[in-house]
N, C-alpha and C positions, 0 to 999 in steps of 0.2 A: 504494500500500500504506500502510495505517495503521501508524505506528510508535508504540506506546504508550510514553509517557515513563516508562521505568524498569521495573524488575522489581518485583514485589510484595514489599515488605519485611515479611515475615510475623512476624518475631520481634523484640520489644523485650526487652532483657535487662539484667541486672546483671552487672558485670564481675568479680564475685567470688562464690564459692560455687557449689554444684551444685544445680540445681532444674529442674523441668519446668513448662512453661506450655502452655495450650491456645489455639489460634489459629483464629478464625472469619473467613471471607471471604464477602462478599455484594456485589451490584451489579446493574446492569441492562445488557442487551445490546440495542443498537439498530442500525438500518441507517443509510445515509448521510443519509437524510431525517429522522432522529430518531424513526422509528417503531419501537416495541418488537417484538422478535423472540421468539416463543414456541417452545420445543422445542430451543433451542440446547444442544448437549452441551458441558459445561464439565468438563474432566478434568485431574487432576494427571498429569504425565508419569510413567508407570510406577506410577500409583496409582489411587485412587478418584475419583469425580466426581459430577455431578448434571446436571440439565437446567433450563432457564429455564421459568418458568410463563407463563401467558397474557399477562402484562404485561411479559415479558422479564426478570424478576428471577430470581436464583439465590442460594443460600446453602448453605454446607456447612462442615464442620469439617476443618481441615487436619491432616495427620499430626503427632502429637506429636514434637517435636524436643528432645532433651536435649543440653546442652553444659556443659562445665566447663573453666575455665582451668587447673585443676590437672591434669586428665586430658589436656589437649592435643587433645581430640577436636574436629574441625571438622565441623559439621553444615551441610548445604546442601540446597536443593530445586531440582530440575532445571528445572521450568517448568510452565506451564499451557497447555492447548490449548482453543480455542473452535472448534467445528465445527458447520456448519448447511448443509443441502442448498440449493444454489443460491447459496451465498456462499463466499468464499475462507476457508480455515482460517487462524486467527490463533494463532501459537505465540509465547508470551512466555517469554523466558529469565529465570529467577528465581534462578539460582545466584549466591551470594556467600558470603563468609566470615562465618559466624555467630559464630565465636569472638572474632575481633578487632574485628568491626564496622567494617572498613575501608571507605573511600569507594567507592561503586559506580563502574563504568566511566564514562568521560567522556560517552559517547553517551547515557547514561541521563539526564544533565542534572539530577541531584538531588544537592545539595551535602552532605546529611546522611544517614548511614545509619540514622537513627532515624526510624521512620514518624511518630511523634507530632510531629516537628519539621518535617514537610514541608508547611508552610502554603501554599506556592506551587504545589503539585502538584494539578491538578484530577483526575488519573487515580486516584491512590490516596489514601484518606483514613483516618486513624485515627479510629474512632468513639468507643470507650469501653473502659474496663478494669473488669472485675468480678472481684476477687480475682486468681486466676491465669489468667482468661479475657481475651484481648485480641480486639477486634473491629475489622475493617478493611473498607473498601468500595472496589471497583474497577469503574467503568463502562467498557465498551468499545464500539467501533463496528466492525461487520463490513462488508466491501466485497462488493458483488454479484459473483457468478461471471460473470454475463453482461457482455458489452461493451454499455454503455448509451450511447445518444446523448444521454441526459439532460444530461450536462455538455458535450455537443458539438453540441447543436441549439439552436434559438432557444427557450430556456426562461427568459429573463430576465423574462418576464411572469408566471412562476410564483412561488408563495409557498413559503417554507420556514420552519423554526423561528425564524429571525432576522427574519422579516417580520411586522410588527404588523398582520396582517389575520386575519379569521376564515375558516378553511378546513377542508375535510375531503377525504380522498383514498380512493379505492377502488383496490386493487391488482388485478393480473391474476387471482389466485386467487379473490378475492371476486367479481369481475366474471363469471368463468366459472361460479361456483356459481349466480349469479342469472340468467344469460343462457340463456333458452330460446327466443329469437327475438323478444322484445319490443323495441320501440324504446328508445333510450337513456333517455328520461325515466322509463320504468317500472323501469329498473334503479336509479334514483336516488331512488325515492319514499320510501324509509325513512330518508333522510338528513334532518337538521334543516331545518325551515321549508319543506319542499317539498310541493307539491300538483301532481298530474298529471291529465291528462284524455285520453281517446281518443274521437274522433268515432264510431268503430264500436263502442266499448264494450269492446274486448279488449286494448288496448295495441299493436295491430298496425295500421299504416296511418297516418292523420293523428293525431298526438299533440301535446300541449303540456305545458309545465312552468311553474309559478309558484314563485318563491322569495321568501319574506317578503311574499307578496302581489303581488310585481312580475310584470307580465305577460311573456310570452315575447319580445316585441319589445324589451324593456329588459334582456335577459340576453345578455351577450356570450359567444359560443361560438367556440372556436378548435380546430383540428385540427393538432397539432404546432406551435402558435403561429401558424397561418395562419387568417385570419377565415373563418367559415362563414356568419354572418348575411347574409341578402340585403341588398344595399346600399340598396335602395329601401324595402321594407316593414320592414326591420330584424328580421324574424322568422327563425326557423330551421325548415326543413321536413325533419324527421328522416326522413320517408318516402323522401326522395331518396337516403339512404345506409343502406339496410336492413342489418341484422345487422352494423353497423360495430363493435359492441361485441366481436365475436369477434376483431377484430384489435387491440383496445385493450390496452395494457400497464398503463395507469394513467389514472384520471379524477380531476381535481382540481376541486372546487367552492369558489370564493371567494364568500362572502356579503358584500354591501355593495359599496362602490366597488372594493375590492381594489387590485391593482397596476395600473400603466399597461398597457392592453390595446391590441391592434391591431384595427382594424375598428370596428364600432358601439360606442358608448359603453356601459360597464357601469353601468346605472342601478339595479341591485339585486343583481346577481350576475354571476359569470364562470364558465364551464365550459370547461376545456381537456382534450382527449383526446389522449393520447400513444400513438404506435404505433412509436416508433423504437428499441425495444430489439432488440439483435442477440444472439441466443443462440449459445453456442459449439457446442452439439451439434445434430445433425440431429433433426428431429421430423416427425411427421405425425399429424393428428387428423381424425376423422370424427364428426360429430354428426347424429343423425336424431331427429325428434320428431313426435309426433301429439298432437292435443288437441281440445277441444270446438270447435264451430262449424266442423268440417271443417278444422282448422288442421293444416298439414304444413310441416315444415322440414327441409332437408338443407343441411349446411355442411361443407366440407372445407378443411383448412389444411395447409400443409407449409412446411418450412424446411430449408435445406441445412446450417445451422450455419456455423461459420467455416471456410471452405475455405483451402487453401494459397494464399498470396499475400494473405490478408485479405479475400477476397470472400465475399459471402453473398447468398442469395436466399430470399424468403418470398412465399407466395401464399395466396389464399383464393377459393373460389367458394361462393355461397350462393343458396338459393332458398326463399322463404317464400310460402305460400298460406293464405288464411283467408276464410271466408264472412262473418265478422263477426257480432256480436250484433244490431246494427241491421239491419233488412230491407235486403237487397242491399248491405250495407256491406262488400263484398268487397275484398280486397287481393291483388294478384298482383305479387310483388316479386322482383327478381333483383339480385345484387350481385357485385362482383369486387374483388380487391385484389392488387397485385403490387408488390413492393419489392425492389430490388437495391442492394447497398452494398459499399463498400470501407473497411476499417479499417486505417489505417497506424499508425506509431509515435506520431505527433503530429497526425494529420489523419483526418477521416472524411468520406466522400462517400456520400450515399444518395439514391436516386430512388424516390419513392412514386407509384404510379398506382392509382387506385381509382374506382369509380363504381357507379351503380345505375340501374335502370329500374323505374318503378312504374306500374301501372295500377290505380287505386283508384276504386271506385264512390262517387260523392259521398254523403256522410252529414253534410255540414256544416250542413244546414238546421235540425237539431234537431227534437225532438218537441214538438208543441203541447201546452199544458196540457190541452186538451179530450181528446186521445188518452190522455194519462197518466191522467186521471180515469176514462176508460173502460177502463183496464187494459191498454192497448196500448202497452207500453214500447218496442217495437221499430219503431214506425211511422217510415217514411221517405217524405217528400213528393217527394224528388228523382226526376225522370223521369216524374212522374205527370200532367204536363200533356198527355202523349200520350194520345189516346183509346184505350180498350180495355185496354191493358196498359202498364206503365211502359216508358219508353224504355230499351232494353237497353244502350246505350252512353253513358249519362249518367255519364261517367267523367272522371277526371283522369289524363292520360297524359303522363308527363314523364321525361326522361332527363338525368342529370347526371354528368359525368366530371371528376375532379380529378387534377392533376399537380403534384407537389412535388419540388423539388431542394434538398437540404440539404447544406451544406458547412460544416465547422468545422475550425479549425486552432489548435493551441496554438503561437502564434508564439514564445513563450518561456515560461519558468516563471512569468511574471507577466502575460502578455498572451494573450488568447484572442479569435479572430475567428469570428463565426458569420454565415452568409449563407443565406437561403432564397428561392428563386424559386418562383412558383406560377402556375398557370393553371387556371381552371375554366370548362368549357363546359356550358351548360344549355339545354335546349329542350323545348318540349312545349305542350300545350293542355288545356283542359277543355271538354267538349262538353255542350250543353244543348238539350233540346227545349222550344221556347217556343210557346205557343198564343196566337193572336189578337194578334200583334205588328203595330205600325204599320209598313208598308213604308217610309214616309218616314224612319223612324229608322235604316234600313239603306241609305239612299241609293237606294231603289228606287222606280220609278214605280208609280202605281196601275194595276190591270189592268182594262181596259174589257171588260165582258161585256154585250152588248146595249146597253140604255139606262142601265146602272148601272156605276159604277166601284168596284172592290174595292180598299180601302185597307188591309186587314188580312189576315194570313195566318199559318197555322202554319208554323214553320220550325225548322231545326236549325242552330245556330251553334257555332263553335269560337273560343275566345279564346286567342291564342297568346302565348308569351314565347320570345324567342330572345336569349340573353344570353352575355356574355363577361366574365370577371373575372380580372385578372392583376396581378402586382405583385412587389415585392421587400421582404423583411423582413430586418433586420440588427441586429447588436449587437457591440460591442467591449467586452471586460471587462478590467479592470486590478485585480489582486490581488497587492500586494507580498508577498514572502516574509517571514514573521515579523511582519507587520503585522496590526493589527486592522481595517484599512481596506480596502474594495474599492469599485470604481466601475464602472458599466456605462453606456455610451452606446448607445442603440438607437432603433429606429423602423421605419417602413414607408412605402411609397408604393404605393398601389393605384389601379387604374382599372377602372371598371365601365361596360359598354355594354349596353343592353337595347332590343330592338325589340318594342314592344307592337302587336299587330294582331289583327283579328277577321275571320272569314270566315263567310259563309252557305253551307253545303254542300248544303242542300236547302230548298225552300220549296214549300208546296202550290200557291201561285200565284207562279210564279217571276219574273214581271215581266221586267225587263231584266237579271236577274242571271246570272252565270256560276258554275260550280262553285267557282272560286277567287276570286270577287269579295271584295275587302276593303272592309268598311264602316267601318273606322277603321284608322289606321296612324300610329304616332308613336314616336319614338326618345327615349331618355334617356341621359345621360352623367353619371357622378359620379367625381370625383377626391378621394381621401382620403389625406392625408399627415400623418404625425405623427413627432415626435422627442421622446425623453425622456432624462433623466439620472437614474440611480438609484444611491444611495450607502448603504452600511452602514458604521458606525463603532463598534467595540467600545471603550467607555470603560474597561472592565476585562473580566475573564473571564466576568462575569455580566450586564452591562448593555450593550445594543446600541442604537444610534440608527439611524434609517432616514429617508431623504429621497428623494422620487420626484417629479420635475417633468416635466410633459408639455405640449407645445404641439401642437394638432391643427388642421388646416386642411381644410375641405370646400368644394368647388366643384361645383355641381349644375346641370345644364341639363335642362329637361323641357318638356312641353306642358301648359299650365295654362289658367286663365281670366283674361280681362281684366275691366275694370270693367263691360262690357256682357255678360259671360259668354260671350264668344267665345273659342275655343281659339286659343292662340298660344304661341310659344316664350317661355320665361322662364328667368332665371338667378338663382341665389341663392348666397351664399357665407357661411361662418362661420369664425371663428377662436376657438379655445377654449384656455384655460390651465387645466390640471388639476393642482394641487399636492397632494401627500400627504406626511404626516410622522408619525412615531411612535417608540415605544420598546418594547423587549422586555427583560424581566428573567427570566433563567434561572438560579436559584441552584444547580440540579443538573439531571441528565438527565431527571428525572421531573417537573419543574415548569416552567411557562412562563406569564408574565404579560405582557400587552401593552396598549398604548393607542395609538390612531391617529386622525387627522382627515384626511379626504380630500374633494376637490372633483371633481365630474364634470359634464360638460355633454352634452347630447344634441340633435341637430338634428331638426327635424320630419321625419316620414316622407313618402313619395311622396304618399299620399292627403291628408295635411295640406296639401301644396303644391298639388296638382292641383285639389282641390275648393274651395279658398279663392280668391276674387278677388285680383288682384295688390295691391290697396290694403288687403288684410286678411291679409297673409301672417302665419302664426302665429310667435310668438317661440320661440327655443330654450329648452330646459328646463335647470335647474340643480339640483344636489344637493350638499348638505354632509352628509357621513356621519361620525359619531363612533362608534368601537368601543372597548370596554373589556372585556378578558377574562382569565380565568385557567384554566389546565389543570393537572391533577395526575394523574400515573400512579404508582400504588402497586404493591405486590407482587401483590395479587390483585384490584385494582380500579383504575378510572380515572374521573375526572369532570371536567367543565368547566362554566364559566358565562360567558356573554357578554352584555353590555349594549350595545344599539345605538340610535342616534338618526339618522334619515334625514330631513332637512329639505329640502323641495322648493320651488323658486320657479318659477312659470310652468309647472307640470306640465300636459301636454295630456290632457284627458279629454273624453269625450262628454257634452255638456250637453243634447242633444236639438235643438240648433240646426240648421237646414237652410239651404243656399244657395238661390239663386233658381231652380235647376233641380231642387230637391227632394232633393239629396244631403246626407247627414249630414256635418257638419264638427266636428272637435274644437276646443275652445277652451282657452286658457291659464287655469289657475286660479292666482290670485296665491300662495297659501300652502297647503301641505299637509304632512303628516309621517307617519312611522312611528316608533314608540317601542316597544322590546320587550326581553325577556330570553329568552335561549336556554339551556336546561339540557341537558346530555348526561352520560351515565355508563354504566358497566358494572362487573360484579363476577363473579368466578369463585366460584360458590356451592360447588362441589366440583370435583374434577378433570374431571368430565364435564359439569357444568351451568354455563352462563353466562347471566346476565341483563343486558340492556342496554336503553337507551331514550333518548329525547330529548323535550323539550317546549319549545314556544314560546308565550309569553304576550305579547301586543302590543296596542297601541292605534294605530289607523290612521285619520287624520281629514283631511277637507277643511274648512278653517276657514270659508270662505264662498265661494259662487258663485251665479250666476244660471242657473236651468234654464229651457229653452224647451220649451213644450208645444204641439204642434199642436192646434187646436180645430176640432171638427165639430159640426154641428147634428144633429137627429134623423134627417134624410135623408142624413147623411154628406156634406153640402156643406161644403167647407173654408172656415173662417172666419178663418184666420190663426193667429198664434202668441200664446199667453199666456206670461207669465213668472212664475216662483216663485223667491224667494230662499231658498237652503238654507244653514243655519248648522251648523257643527261636526258634519258627517255622516260616516259610515264610508266609507273609500275602497273602491271596487268590488273584489271578488274578494280581499279581505284579511281572513282570519279572525282573530279575537282570540285563539283558542286552537288549537294543533295539538299532537299528541303521537303518539309511536310507541314501541312496546315489542317486545322480541324475547327469547324464551327458546330457548336452543340446548342440545341434548344431543349430545355428540360422543363416540363410542366408538372409539378407535384400535385397530387390529389389529396383530399382531406384524409382518406384512409391510409393507415400506416404502410409504408414501403410502396405505395402506389404512385405511378408516374407515367408520363409519356415522354419519350426522348427521341429526337432526330439528330443524327450526327453525320455531317458531310465532311469527308476526309480526302485530302489530295496529296499525292506524293510525286516529287520530281527527282529524277536520277540523271546526272550528267553523263557525258560520253565515257565509256569504259573500253579499254583496249584488251584484246584477247591474248596478246603477248606483250613483251617489253620493247617492241620495235618503234612504237609511236606512229605506226602506219594507220592513217584514218580508214583505209580500206579494210583493215583488219580490226575493226572496232564495232561496238554496239552503239547505235544511235541513242542520243538522249531521249527520254520518254517521260510522260506524265500520265497518271491514271487517277481516277476518282472513285471512291466507294461511298455509298449512302446506306446508313443503318437506321432502321426505325424500330423502336422498342416500346412495348406497352406492358406494364406490370400492374396487376390488380388481383385482389382476392376473388376466388371463384369456387363456390360450392364447398366441398370438403377440403379443397386445397387452401393452404395458407396464402399461397401466391401463385398466380398464373403468369407466365412470361411468354409473350409473343414477340418474335424478332424476325424482321425481314432485312436481309443484306443484299443490296444490289452492288455487285463488284464490277469494276471497270465500267462505271455508269455511262460514260460517253463513248464506249466501244473503241477505245484506242488499240491500234495494232502495234504492240511493242514486244521486244525480245529482251529477256533479262539475263541470259547466259549464253555461252557458246564455247567452241574450241576451234583451233586452227592448226594447220600443218603448212609451214612456209618452206618452199624449195625453189631451186633454180631450174628453169626449163628453157633450154637453148639460150642460156646466159641471162634470162630475165626472171625476176622474182615472181613466183606464182603461189596462189593460196588454195588450199583445200580446207573447207570450213563446215562446221555444223552449228546450228542455232536452236534455241529453245524458246519458241514463241509462247506467249501466255494467252490465256483465253480472253476473248472479247467480252461483251456484256453478258453477265450470267448472274444467277440468283440462288440464294439459299434462304429457306424459311424454317424457323424452329419454334416448337411449342414446348415449354417447360412447365412442370408442376412441382411446387415445393410443398411438402407436408410437414 
């Protein structure tokens, strides 16, 4: 429970004569994370009151109090009450002797009864006096009504207002409003510096996210502090956890290096999804939706609330189907979530189990430029090697299950222990029909027919993954009572095992194969251990220092290439030191300024190791990130500005270079950087209209590198590789300009939680290059799209709340492309391009009906 220091000393007075003065009180109400709360009821006990605006501010005139030493009348005010749905009421005792001005009770810890002299009190501040009008300010913090594991789970890698990093959070209500079954990246696309893509063009199935131009393999993602990135590719396959946003209580995005993270190094951003909130009351929700491209979604959630003995249980089942915008780009997704917990006086234990199964028709080849120019934006080449009609099972079929055990204990008022164990089991394959394959490439003999030997055959192959990921995440926090100092020691130890193998399940000329013959089989093992120490120190009530030191060790065993390009076991190891430091200055609850410098390292991915000969193992990457920002929350507006510089050393990029067996390899680029400014803001135009937006202006450059170009003659005979030196060229997929804007109209009804809302959202993404050449012919054109969301919430029958949502995506039917790939080569001495693009759907609709019980 928050104890506000003191009662509000509302009356400054002269000790002689009879007079009356007017008293005005204002302030801001926030939650434990410093986020403003709108709609909080602020009332005088037994009197009038007001509510906070969209920025959490309130202001009202207090009842006039008359007092006179001659009359002997003692005037007092009983108190103030702050109340808000989902948060504990805060009652402040304000009674004291206004006539004598005697010292307040000892527990108030204010030595003077005169407000203007309370320089040491951050809670109540005397603002000014205008004649007989006195103005005071009181900022308060409300505690969530729910039992949150946020202070009791592994959250030491999360940022808060005292952490000098750039971050944004989406709370459960906002996530629910946006969530109509799309993957998590599409729920985040309106946040600053974010660009998203969907292979199938709809946001369902295979999706990706770029932050500040940083590709998905460089974004660290955790679920309740547990790593989600694949240990080898370092990417995140959101399709494996469909509809996971339905179970999310909070999503935090840290841009830049951020805080020390578990798992893959954060080389541009960190995303953490939290699901560990335990609600006191029982609940049940059902969501059903329909949409364009034969999209269907059903999702049901339930929770017991807090049962006798402190036990709780939550669950979810989800099913999503879509045909996709791209031809045959279908997705067949199922997911589940089950969590049980126990909440004690000083300890919490919670077990989370969740998983998903996806069968997604492959749409990752992209659309060739020739098909786009012919007007065929939905063309899909996957499966078309099969004669007659596309192969019906050219799919990705994968199942992934996660198990997490979280334990936290407040060992004392100053020490807290947090432990999390986890295990993830994944397995599946993607299937391909291949025409005219060399049998020898699959370990098969030629087929003798008469006097001839057949060495090629059409066949169907499956490439499998069978992996296990498990480990322990921990932290111990020390926060002395009454001190401005706190310290956390934490880290993780994780082990990853993966079996890669391929099978030929059918061949037109079967040769000596069997139905389960494996044509390759190799294992990989990766151990990832890190330990960090994180410290906050408050120099005073407004200035806070931050220090975060991490050591990370990686040991990786895999099958790679030797100098003669023969496959053999290899081992590599890396030790990284990642320091971070900064300062936060918060003169009041509405302002926050910060500066930080952080270092991050990233090991090469599996492909970087496997495809490079052992004498040419790529070097690890290094990033030095500087952040400088300021945020201001006012009565009816808020805004922020952030300057960032991200200097890379040895960043790995595609340069067109091939190894001796024709596979592309990434090369280290000595120096590259991202330099930008991020602007964010919002304003309440009226009580119903809110306007908000963000913009990123940046410069992203590779200072110098050598590009390798395959060279062919007029008959397409391979002549070798040419080289071109590129200087000061744009980093691939990094737009110089991004912007988003949102206009919201919200009309509340008299019934609790009932409202109508219309949100018009627009996103602009500048030109993005497909490689680092700076060639405009090899880029994605700038684009703009607009979404319209209409929501209506109201009680209906037995349901506590009915939620109707209509989402019109790409309202103005823009034809845009959000991703692509390219192959640049020399043909008869001239540079030529082979390209694939990922067009996004034109105007399309989703409608959802939700019932809360």
